[in-house]
N, C-alpha and C positions, 0 to 999 in steps of 0.2 A: 383796598378796603377788605377784600376777602382775607388777606393775610392778617390784617388787624383783628378781624372777628375771630379767626382761627387762633391767633395768639391770646385772645381773651377767653378761649375755650368755650365759645358759644356754640350751641347746637347747630349743626351735627358734629362739631369738632370737640365737644367736651361737656362739662357738667354745668355750664352756665347757659343763658339764653340771651337773645337780643331784646327781650321784652323789658321795657322801662316806661314809666309814666303812662300816658294814654295808650301807647301801643299794647301794653299788657293789660290795662284796665278797661279798654274799650274796643280798639280796632280789631284785635284778634277775634273777639266774639262776632264782630261783623263779617269777618272773612269766613268763619264757619257758617254763618247765616247765608252768605253768598253761595256757597256750595249747596246748601240745603234748598235754596230757592231754585237754582238752575236744575238740579237733579231730582228733587223730590216734590216741591210744592211751588210751582210758578206763580200761584195766586198771592204768595207772600211778598212778591215784588211790589204789590199795592198796599198790603195791610198785614200786620202781624200781631198776634196775641202774646208773643214773646216780648213785645215792646211795652213794658209796663202792663196795665190792664188791657192794652191794645192801642195801636197807633198807625198812622199813615206812614208807609215805608217808601213811597216813590221819591219824596224829597230827601230821605236819608240815603237812598241809592245814589241820588244826584250828587250828594256831598261826599259820601264815604266809599262807594263801591263801583263806580263806572270806569275804573281803570281796566284796560284790556289785559294788563299783567295779572289781574286777579284770577284769570282763567287758570293760572298755574295752581291756584288753591284747590282746584277740582281734584288734584292728585293727593291732597293732604288729608290726614286724619286729625281729629282733635289732639291726639297725643303728639303727632309729629309736626304740627303746623308752625311752631317756632322756627324750625329749620327751614321751612318753605318761606317764611317771612324774611329770613336772612337772605335767601336766594333772590327773592323779589326786590329787596332793598338794593342788592348789588347790581341787579339787572337795570333797575331804574336809574341808578347813578351812572352806569355805563351808557345807557341811552342818552342821558343828558350830555355826557361828554361827546358822544357820536354826533348829536344834533348840532352842538356848538362847532365841532370840527368841520362838519358838512357846510355850515354857513360860511365859515372862514375860507374854506377851500373854494366853494362855488362863487364867492364874491371876489376871489383872487386877492384877498388881503395879505395872505402869507403863503409860503411855499414850504414843502418838505417838513422837517422836524419842527419848524416854528409853528406850524398848524397845531401840532400836539401840545407844544409848550403853552400856547395861549388857550387852547381848548380845554385842557384838564383843569384850568382854573375855575371853570363853571361847575362841574359836578363836585369838585373838592373845595368850593368856596365855603365860607363860614355858614351861609344860610342852609345849604344842602346838608352839611355835616350836622349842624345843630338841629335840623329838622328831619334827619333821616328816620326818626321815629314817627313822623307824620307822613306816612306813606301816601295818604290820600291827596297831598298837595304836590308831590314830586312829578307826577306825569305832566301836569299842566305847565309847570315851570320848565320841564325838559322840552316841551313842545315850543317854547318861546323862540328859540333860534330858527326852527323850521317855519314858524309863522312869519318871522321877519324876512326870511329868505323868500317866502311866497309873496310877501308884500313888495320886496325888491323886484321880483319878477313882474308884478303888476306895474310898478313904476317904470320898468324897462319896456313896457308896452307888450308884454307877453300874455295878457289876459288876466282875468280875475278868478278863474276856476280854482287854481291851486290855493290862492289866498282864502277863498270861501271854504274849501275843504279843511285847511289848516285851522281856521277859526272855528269851524264846527267841532273839530277834535278838541280844541282848547275849551270850548263851552261844555261839551259833554263830559270831559274827564273831571272837571271841578268848576262849577259856576262861580264859586267864591274867588278863587285865584284868577279865573277868567275875567272877572270884573276889574281886578287890579291891572291885568295885562291890557284890557280895553282902555283904561285911563292912560297907560303908557303909550298906546298906539295913537291916541289923540295928541300927544306931544311929539311923537316920533315922526308922524307924517308931515307936519309943518316944517320940522327940521330938515327932512329930506327934500322938501320943496324949495329949499334954499340952494340946492344943487342946480347949477346952470343947465344941466342935461334935461331937466324937467320944465324948463322955462316956457316952452311953446305948447306944452301938452297938459298943463296943470289942471285945467278945467275938466278935461276928459279923464285924467287919472283920478281926480277927486270923485268924479261920478262913478267910476269903476270901484273905487274904494268903498263908497257909500253903498253901492249896489251889492258888492260882495259881502259887506257887513250885514246889510239888511237880510239878504238871502240866508246867511248862516244863522241869524237870529230866528228867522221863520222856520228853517229846517229843524231847529232844536226846540221849537215852542212846545212840543209834546213833553219835554222834560222840565224846562225852566219855568213854564207857566204854572203847573201844579206845585213846583218847588216854591215859587213866589207866594202862592196861596198858603202853603204850609208855613212859610216865614212870617206872613202876615198874622197867622194864628199863634205865633210863638215869639221869636226874638224881636220882631219889629214892634211888639207891644211895649217894649222897654225903651224909653227915651234917653238919649245921651245929650249932654250939654255941648253946644257948638260955640261956646264962648272963646274969645281970643286969649289963649294962654298956652304956655309950654308945659307939657306933661313931664319932661325931664330936661336935664342940662345938655344942650347940644355939644358942648365941649367934650363930654364924656365919650362921644363917638370916636375921638382920636384913640382912645384906649382899645377900641375894637380892632385896631390894626395889629394889636399884639396877638400872636398865635395862642389859641387855647383860652381866649378871654370870654369864657362862658361857663356857667355852672347852673345849679338848680334854681338859685335865686334869679339869675339872669333869664332863665327860662320862664319865670313867672312874670317879672316886671322889669326887665333889663333894657339895654339899648339894642339897636338894630345890628344884625349880623350880616356884614357885607365884605369881610376880609377876602382879599385875593393876594397873589404872590407879589413881591416887590417889583418884578419886571413889568407887571401890569400898571402899577401905580406910577412908576417912573416913565413908562412909555405913554401913559395917559397925559402926563405933563407935557410930553413931547407933542402930543396932538394939539393941546391948547396953545403951544408956543410956535407951532409950525406955520409957516406962511404958504404952505402948499394948499391949505384950506382957507376959504374966504373967512374974513373976520366975523361976518354975520352968522355964518354956520357955526363957528367956534363959540360965539356969544350965546347963540340959542342952545347949543349943547350944554354950555355951562349953566344956563337957566334951567334946563331939564334936571341936571344934577342937583342944583340948589333946591328945586321943588321936591325932588325925591328925598333929599336929606331932611328938609323941613317937615315932610310928611311923617318922619320917624319920631318927631317930638312936638310939633305944633298942632294943637288939638283939632282945629277944623280940617286940616289936611289929613291928619291921622284918621279921623272919622270918615272922610271922603273915601280914602283908599280901603277902608275896612267896611264899606257898605253901610255907614251910619251907626255902627255899633263898635264900642271899644272891645278889642280882643280880650278874652278871658285866658290869660297865660299866652305864651308865644307872641310877644309884641313885634310890631313892624313886620308883619307876615309877607309883605311885598318886597322886602329888601333884596331878594334874589335879582330883582330888576336893576338895582344899583350895581351889583356885581356884573350882571350881563352887559349893561351899558358901558361900564368901565372896560371890560374885555373887548367889546366891539370897537370902541374908540381907540384903544391901545393897539389892537390887531390891525385896524385900518390905517394907522399912522406910522407904525414902527417899521423901520428898515434896518437890516442887520449892520449896515455901515454907520447908522446914527450913533453919535456920541453926545452925551450931555455937555452943554456949554459951561463956561465958568460960573455964570449966575445960577444955573440949575444945580451945579455941584455944591456951591455954597448954600443954596436954599435947602437942598435935601440933607446935607450934613448938619445944618442947624436944626432942621425939623427932627432928624433922627436923634440928635442929642437931647433936644427938649422933651420929646415923647419918652425917651428912655429914662431920663431923670424924673420926669413927672410920674410915670407909671411906677418907678421904683419907690417914689414917695407915697404912692397910693396903695401899696401892698397891704398895709395894716388895715385899711378900710375897704378895699376892694378884694373880697375873698377869692374872686375868680382869677386873680393875678398871682404869679410867683416869679422868682428870680430867673428860673430856667426859661420860662416863656419870654421874659423881657430880654434875656441874652439871645434867645433865638431870633427875636425881632431885630436886635442890634446887629448881629453878625450877618443875617440874611440880607438886610438892606445895605450894609456897608460892602459886603462882597459883591452884591448885584451892581451897585454903583461903581465899584472898582473895576469889575470885569467889563462893564460897558465902556469904561474910559480907556483901559490899557490894552484890551485884547483886540486883535485885528478881526476883520469880518471873515472868519473861516469856521471850519467845523469845530475847532477847539472852543471858540466863543459860544457856539451853539451848545456844545456838550456841557460846559461849565454853568452857563445860565440855565440850561434845562435841568441840570442836576440840583442846583440851588432851588429852583422852582418846585421840583418834585419833593425835595427834602422838606422845604418850608410847608408845603401843603399837607404832607403826611404828618409832620410834626404837629401842625394845627389840628388835624383830624384826631390824632391819638390823644393829645392833651384835652381836647374838647370832650371827647367821648369818655375819657377817664374820669371826668368830673361827675358823671352820672352813675348811679348804681343800677344793677340789672337783676332780674329775677333768676334764681337758680332753676336748673332743670327739675330737680326734685320738688321744689316748692310749687312750680307750675303744674307738674304732673300730679302732685298730691291733690291740689284743688280741682283740676280738670277731671281726674278720675272720680273724685267724690261727686261732682255734678252729674257725670255720666251714669254713675252707679245709682244715684237717687232717681234719675229719670227712668232707668231700666227697671228698678224695683217698683216704681209707681205704675209703669206700663204693664208689667206682668200682673199686677194686682187688680188693675182697673182699666177698662177700655172706653169708659165714658169720657165726657168733656169735663175738665177740672183745671184749677190753677194750683200751683205749688207755692207755698209761702216759705221763703228761706229764712229760717232763724240762724242759719250758718251760711255765709255768703263768701264767694270768691271775688266776684265783681258784680256791678249793678246790671250787667248784661249776661248773666248766667243763663237766662232763658234762651238766648241765641245759641250758646255753646251746647246746652243740653236739649234744645228743641222742645221746650215745654212752655205753657202759658204761665206768665210770671206777674209779679207786681212791681218789679224794679226796672229802671231804665236810665241810661246815661247817654244823652245825645245833644248835639248842638242845635237840633231842630225840634226840641221838645215843645209840645203844644202848651200854651198858657192855660187852656181849658183843663188839661190833665193836672197841672199844678194847682189850679184853683180847687179842683175836686179833692185832691190830696190834702190841701189845707183845711177844707171843710171837715174831712174825716180824721184829722189829727195825724197825718203821715208826713214824712220828710219830703220836702220839695225845694227846688231851686231853679235857676235859669236853665240849667242843663241836666238836672237829675231829679228823678222821683224815686222814693225808696219806701217800700211797704214794710216797715220794721216795727210798727206799734199798733198792730191789729188788735181787735177785741173779739169776743164771742159773737158780737153783732156783725161787725164788718167782715170778718172771716167768712161767715155763712152767707151773707147777702152778696158778697163779691165772688163766691164760688171757690174759695180757697179750701179745697177738700183735704189737702195734705200740708203738713208742717214739718220742716226739717229742724230737728232739735239737736243742739250741739252737745256732745259728750265733753267731759272735763278736759280730755286730751286736746280737743280743738281749741279751747280757750288758752291752754298752755302753749300751743304752737303759734299763737298770734292771729288766728283766724277771726274774722269779724262775726260776732254772735249776738243774738238777742234773747233775753230771758222771756219765756212765755209759760208761766206756771199754769195757765189754762190747760196745757196739754200734758201735764204730768201723769194724769190717769187716763188719758186718751188711748185708744187701741194702737199698738205698735205694728206697723206693716212690715218694716224691714230695718236693718241697721248695719253700719259699717264700723270701721275702727274709730272714727271720730264723729259719727252722726247717727241719729235715730229718726226714722220716718214715721210720723204720727198721723192718724186719720181723724178728720173732723166729720163726724157722722151727720152733723146738722147742715153741712154745706149745701147750698142750692145750686141748680144748674145755671146755664148761661141766660135762660129766660124763664119767667114764671108769672103767674097772674097775681096781681096785687090791687090794692084799693087806690082809687084816684085821689084820695085824701093826701097821698104823698106829694102831689103836685102843689098843694096849697100851704105846705109847711114853710115856715120862715127860718132859714138857716143863717148862722153867723160864724165866720171863720175863727173867731176867738173862743168859741165854745164847742169843740169837736165832740165831746161826750154828749152834750145836749143834742147836737146834730144827729148823732147816732140814735139816740132815743127817739127824736122826732121822725127820723127816716123809718125806723122799724114800726113805730106807732102808726105812721101814715100808711105804710104798705099793708099793715094788718087791719086797718080800718078804724083805729082808735084816734081819739082827739088829743087826750093828754094823760095817758096811762103812765104812772110813775114806774120807771125802770131803774134809774140811778138814784143814789142817795149819798149824802156826805157822811164820811166816817171819821172817827177820832184818830189823831196821830200826834205824837209828842217828841220832843228832843230828849234823847237819852244822854248824849254827851257832846262836848265841843273840845277838840284837841287842836291846840295852836290856832284857835279861832275865837273871835268875839262875835256876838250876835245882837243886833238891834231890831226891835219889833218882833212880831209873832212869825210863825213859820210861813203863813200866807202873807206874801209881800214884805218879808223881812230881808235883812242884809247880813251876810257873814263876811268877815274880813280877817285876814291872817294877822297873827301877832308877830311872827317872824317869817318874813318872805322867803327865806332860804330853805325852809322846811315845809313839807306838805301840811295842809290844814284839813282836818277830818270832822265832818258833821255826821253824827249818828242819830237816825230817827228810828222810832219804834212804834208799833201798833199791834193790836191783837184782834183778829177778825172775830166777829160775833156770829157769823154764818159761814157756810162753805161756799158762798158765792165768790165770783172773781172780784178782785180789788185792783184799782188803777190809781197810780200817782200822776196827777195832772201837773205839767210843767209849762209855764207860760212862755211866750215868745221872747221875752227879754232876759231869760236865763241863758247865759252864754255857756254852751256845752263844751267849748274848746278847753283843753287841758283840765278836764274833769273826768274822774273815774267813778264808776258805780259798782257796788257789790250788794247782793241780797243774801243774807244769812251766810256771809263769808264767801260766796261764789261771785267772782267778777263777771261782768257782762259789758257789752259795747253799746253805747247810745250815740248815734250820729248827730252832728250838729243840726238843730232844727231850723236854723235860719231865722225867718220871721214868722214862724207859726207855732201854735201850741200843740204839744204832744202828750200822750198818756202812756205810762209804763205799767205793764201788767206785773203786779208784785205779789199776788197771792191768789190761791184757789184751793178749796178743800182743806183749809187750815184753821177751821173753827177752834177758838180757844187757845191757839198756839202762838205765842209772841213771835213777831217778825222783826228783823233788824235790817234796815236799809242804810248803807254807808255811802256817803258822798265825799270824795277826796279831791281837794283843790291842789293841783300839781304846780310845778314851775310855770310862771306865766299867768297864773290865776291868783291874784292877790286878794280879790274879793268877788263876791257874786250876789246879785239881787235875786232873791227867791220868788221870782215872779209867778204868782198864781199857784204856788205849791199847796196842793190839797189832795186829800185821799177820798176816793169814791168807791162805792160798791155797786155792783150790778145785781138786779133781781133775776137770777138765772132761770127760775121757774117760769116767770112771765115771758122771758126771752124764748125759752123752749116752746111755750104754748103758741107764741106768735109765729115762730119759724115753722112749727107743725102746720099752722094754717096756710102758710105760703108754700109748703111742700105739696099741698093737695093738687095743684094744677101747674105742672112744669112742662116745658116744651119737650116733645118727643122728636128728636132730630131725625130727618130722613136723608138729608144731604148736607154736607158742610165742607168748606175749605177755609182758607184764611180770610177771604173776602166775601164769602157767601154762606149764610145760615138759612137752612130751610127745614121746616117741620110743622107739626100740628100742636095746637094748644087750646085748651078750653078756658074760657073766661065766664064769670058769673056776674050777677047784679052787684054783689059786694066786692068782687074782684074783677073789674072790667079793664084794668090797665095791664098791658103786657110790659112787665118790667124786665130790664136786662142789666147785666153788670158790664156792659160795653160803654166806654167813654163816649159822650156826645161828640158828634163830628158832622159837619154839613155834608160829608161824603157818604154817609149812610142813608140808604133809601129803603123804605119799607113797602111791602105789598101784603095786604090782608085779603085772602080769598080772591086773589088775582087783581085787586084794585089798589092803586097806589094811594098811600095815606101819609100824612105828615107825622114826623117823629117829634117827641117833646123831650125836655130835659128835666131830670129829677136830682135834687140835692146839689145843684150847681154843676152837674156834669155827667149824669148817667142817662143813657138812652132808654126811652120808653115809647110805647105806642098805645093810643087810646082805641078801644074797640067797643062793640056792642056785645052783650052776653051771648055766648054760644061757642060752638066748636069751629076753630079757624085754621086755615092754612096760612102760615106766616113765612115770608121770604124777606130776608135782610141782605142787601147787596151793597158793597162798598166800592165807590169809584172816586179817586182823589179829586177834590175840587179843581176845576179848570183843566183837568186832563182831557176831557172830550173836546173842549175848544182847542187846546194846544195840539192835540193829535190831528184834528181836522185841518188846522192851519198848516201843519207840517205835510200832510198828505196833499193838500191843494198846491203847496209850493213845489213838491216833487213832481206832481202832475204837470204843472205849468212849465217847469224846467224841461221835462221830457218832451212836451208838445212843442216848446220853442225850439229845442234842438232838432226835432223831427222835421218841422216845417222849414227851418234854415237849411237842413240837409237836402230837402226836396228842391 
C-alpha cells in the first residue's frame, strides 16, 4: 500500500494527499484536536467550545480518537498531518495483517508461506481498502483476529484473562464496531461448541465467556456509559423503520466479487464490500464440502454466513448490526466480519494437497462464466465496473482454479497461488482507490494556513473569550484545526439539543452537522461571535465555501490575508452576562427564526413586544428561462428548457441603512441552486428542514439591490417557500445590546470544562445568561451553593439569581461519567483483591 500511495504522489511523496471525503472534511481536524487535548488542554477531553457553540467530547473521543495509533499524531503539525495520516493508515493495515497471521499460526491452521497467503487477504480485503479513509474503524476490525484467538484460548481451558483484555481493547478503540463484533461472537461461540473437544466442558466455558464479557463491559463503563448518554441525546432520538423488507437486491452482492467494484456512489449507498482473493473463496467451498468437519458444524457455519449476508440487505438485520440506525454513507459497515470468517474457514480447511473435485470444477467454471457475462452486461448501468476489472476477475479465478488442479503440492504451487493472490488483491486496491478523488497538497495547505493565520491574527489582537464566525470555511471542524471557539461542527454524535437550537435561530442543522452560516446582528452579538471571517473575491474564485454578510462591510478590519479579511463585531457579548428573566417566558417557533431572534433579544433586554423586525418590499426584476406562478412569497418557478439554467432576478431598494434579510422557508430546496448579490456569487448550504435568513444589505439606503437565484442542472423547478424580505431596526438592537453589556462576567479561571468568575445581577437583570448550549452535564454554583440551570430559546444555558454581586462557577461533567468511572474503579479493585487473596 505504501508503494501505491507513493505512486499516487501522496504526501510525503508528492503533490497530492491521502485526504478524501470524511478523512479530509472531518477526521483530520479531530486528529489535530487529539494533540491539542493531550499536550495543551486535557479538559477538552470532556468538553470543547470548538465543537459548534460547545459540546460533549467524551463520546466523540470514544468514537473518533481512542486508537493508540493516534499517539503518532503528537509528532505532526497541522501542515504535515496528511503525511502522518498516510503513515498511520499503512501501520493499521499492517497490524490487521499481522493479527490475522498470528491467529492462523497459533491455531496451526496453516504453515510457512500459506500463513501469509491467507493472512494478507484480511488487510487487503475490499472492506479495509474501501474504508481506509475511515481510520477510526480500522483498529477494532484489526483486533478481531486477536479477540478470536483469545476466545480460542478460553475454549481450550487456558483462562478468560486474555479474552477479557482483548475485548476491552475492542470496546475502547471503537464502541460502534465493537457492537458488530459482539453480535458475531454470539454466533461464533455456539458454532465452536459444536466441536467435540468442548463437549464435556461447555457449561464451564460458557460461564467463563460470560464472565470475561461482563468484566470487560464493566472495565470500560467509564467510556461507554457517557457515550451511551450522548447517543441518547443525539442519534437515538431518530427512529428507523424495522419493517420486513430488503433495502437492496441481494443478487448484486455477486458483483462485489469483481476487483475494484467500488466508487463514490457505492460509498454512499452501495452493496457490502467483502471481496477476498479467489484462493479463499475456492478453499471456502472446500470447507463446506469437506467431511473432515461434522455436518452440524458446517451447517451452522453456513447459517452464520447467511445471516451476515442477509444483514447487508435485509432491513431488520441491517438495523441490528448498525445499532438501530441506518448508516449515513458507508453501508454494511460490518462486512469485514464476512471477509474474516471466509478467511478463517478457508485457512482452517485448506491443505496444500487438496484439489477441487469434478463437481467443484464444473460449479466454479459455470459461476465464473455467469458472473463474467452478467457483470459485462451491467457495465452500462453499474458505473463502478469496467472491462479491465471484469477481466481481472476472470483470469484470477481461472488461473487459481487451474493451478489448484494441475500443480503438485510443492513450492511451485505455493509460489504461483501466492503470486495470483497478491496480484489480485493489489489490483483490487488500486482500482478501488483510483475511483476516489483526493485533495491536493496545495489545496489542503491553502485552507489550513488560512485557518491558522486567522486564529493567530485574532489571538494577537484580543486575549479575551470570543467566538469566530467563519464566512469563509475549509471544513465544519475548522475550530479543531485552528483551536478557536466556533459555531460549526460535523460529528456523528451531534446533540439533538444543539440542532434544535440552531433551527430556532435560523442556522443550518442536520443529523450530523450544524453550521453557523446565517447569523444576524442579533445572534452574532448574543452568541459571542466577536470576529467574522469575510472572503475576498479570490476565495470565491478558488471554490472556497463563503457566506455573504453585508453587516460587516463597514465593520473594523483586524487583519487580512490573500483571500480573507478578519472583521470585528464590537457589539459581541462575552460568554455570560446579566439579562431579564422575561427571556424564559418567550414562546419560540422553529418556523420563524427571525421572530425568535426578536423575542430573545426583547426578553433578555426586559421588553415584552418591542418591534425590531419589519417586512420590506421586494419585486421580480426578470425571469430568464423560467415561468412563475403566484407571488414571490409561496410562489413557484419552473424552467422552460431544462437543459439550460433558469435565472430569477429579484430587486429591492432599502429605505434605511439597517440590515436586510431574505427569509427562505424550509421547503425551498437549495441543492443545485446558486446565489449572487449585485453580481457577486456566494454559497448557501442546504438548509435541510429549517428556515434560514440571508443577510442581503446593510448601509445601502436608496441604492437598488439585485439578488440573482440560478437553477442549475437537476433543479427543474423550485417552490419559493416563505420568500420574504425583512429589515432590522439596528438602533433598537444597539440600545438593547448596550443594556446587556452593562453586566458581563469577569472571568478569573477558565478551561474547556470549567468557567469561573464574578458577575453582578440587578432586579431587572437577575438572569445569568450564557451562550453555552444547554446540556445536563453543566452544573452551576452561585456563591458556593449549587443551583439549577435553565434553558432559554430552546437550548441556551442560563442561571436564575437574586440581585447582587455573585461568584459563578460552571463545571461540565459528561452525563453518566461519574457512574461509569465508579463502576470501572470498583471492577478493577475487585479483580485486584480477588487475585491477591487467591495468591495468598
